[in-house]
N, C-alpha and C positions, 0 to 999 in steps of 0.2 A: 294579351292572349297568345298562347302558343298553339300551333297546329302541328300534330304528330301522328305517327303511325307506329302501333304497338308491335312488338315482336310476337310471333306466334306462341301460343302457350307451351308446346312441346319445346320450342326454342328457349322459352323463358327458363325453363328447368335446366336446359343445357348450359345457359350462361351462369346460372346460379351454381351449378356443379363446377364450372371453370373458376369462378371466384372463390368458392369455398376451398377448392383443392390448392389454391395459391395464397390461402392465408386471409381472405377477406370473409366477412359474415354473409350470411344468406340475406338476400333482398326480398322484401315483400312488395315493394313497389314495382310497376311494370317497366321492363327495359323498353326503350322506345327510340325511334329516330325523329328528332324535331325537324320538320321541313321549313319552318319559319315563325317569326313572332310579328304580330300585328303592332304597328308603331304607336298609333294614338289610341287613347282609352275609348273603348266602346261604351256607350251609356249602358248602365246596369239593366235597364229594361229591355235592351236589344241584344245583349251579349249572349245569351243561351240560344235564342233563335238564329242569330248570326253564326255562332259556332257550329250548331247542328246542320245549318245549310251548306257551310263550307265543308263539313265532314261528310255529309251525304254525298256530295259531288265528287270529292276525292276518293270516297269508298267505292264509287262506281268504276273509277279508273283502276283502283288496286283490284277489284273483283275481276275485271277483264284481262288484266296482265299480271300474273303473280309477280310480287316484287321481292327480290333477294338482295340482302345486304351482305356482301363479301367483304371481310375484314381485311384491311391493308396494314394497319399498324395501331399500336396502342400508344396514347400521349396524354399528358396533361392539358388541359384548355382552360382559359379564362382564370387560371389561378385557384380553381376551386373544384374542378372535376376531372376524372380519368374517364377517357373515352376510346372507343375504337373508331378509327377513321376508315372510311371505305376504300377499296381498290379503285384504280381510275375508272374501270368499267362500271362499277357500282355508283360511283360519284357522278358520272355522266348522266345516268339515268335519274338519279336523286335531284341533280341540278335542273334537269328538264320538268320534273314535278314541281320543283321550287318555282321555276319560271310560270308554270301553269297556275300555282297557287298565287303568285303575284297578280296575274291577270284576273284570276277568279275573285280575289278579295276586292279588287277594284270594281269588277262588275257587280257583285252581290250587294257591295256597299254603296254602289252609285258614286264612286271615287271619293266617298267620305273618310275611308281608311286604307292604309296601305301596309305592305311589309316594312318592317324595321330595315334601314339601310344596311345595317351589319348583316342581315339575313337575306339580301338580294343575291341572285345566283352567281354573279360575278364577284362576290366578296365572301361567300358563305359555303362551307362544306358541311352538309347535313351530316351528323355523327351520331353514334350510339353511345349514350351516357351509361357508364358502369358504376362509378363510385364517386361520392362527394368527399373531398378531402381539402386540408389546408395546405398540404405539402406532400408530394409523392414520397414514397419510401421504397426499400428494396423489393417490395412486392410487384412494382411496376415492371422490373426486369422480367419477372415470370409471365406477366400479361403481354409483354412485347414478344416473348417466345411463342405464345399461343397465337399472337396476330400474324407471325411469320408463317403459320400453317394456313392461313387464309380460310378459316371456318366461314360457313355461310349460314345466315339466319333468315327466316321467312318473316316479312313485314306484312301484317294482315289486317288489322283493325284500326281505323282512323279515329282520332279523338282530338279534343281541345282542352286546354286548361286556361282558366281565368286567373290572372294576377290581380290582387287589389292593391 
């Protein structure tokens, strides 16, 4: 299961305009920042209730303090996606949320599940996924130019995705 915060609707459109202007096609999926992945498989009968509980708690935090994602740079990650990485200021705040998520997952699951070790705050930088690819091409340079202007996007709605 992935826990994420979606980019605000008006910023979804802004990101799509940036991608299209640089030669990528319009994306129908929601741009988002993934805060972490749950390591162990959650039983199917508990997955939706658990995801809703985590997202409800996380949404309360997001509603109290608006969350901005300031872009630091554009890079390929994991050999399959192009992402915007956050500036140091945004990264610091996102890592605090990641640490909060670590503890909240343990609390709500009563220590049955935890974040994947690769997505613990000391190892992981929450990022904004832009494009799935097998290898970056010349368009990445254009995304790097955008990143250098440090655009900011609002993160507004929490969500979860269950992987089978």
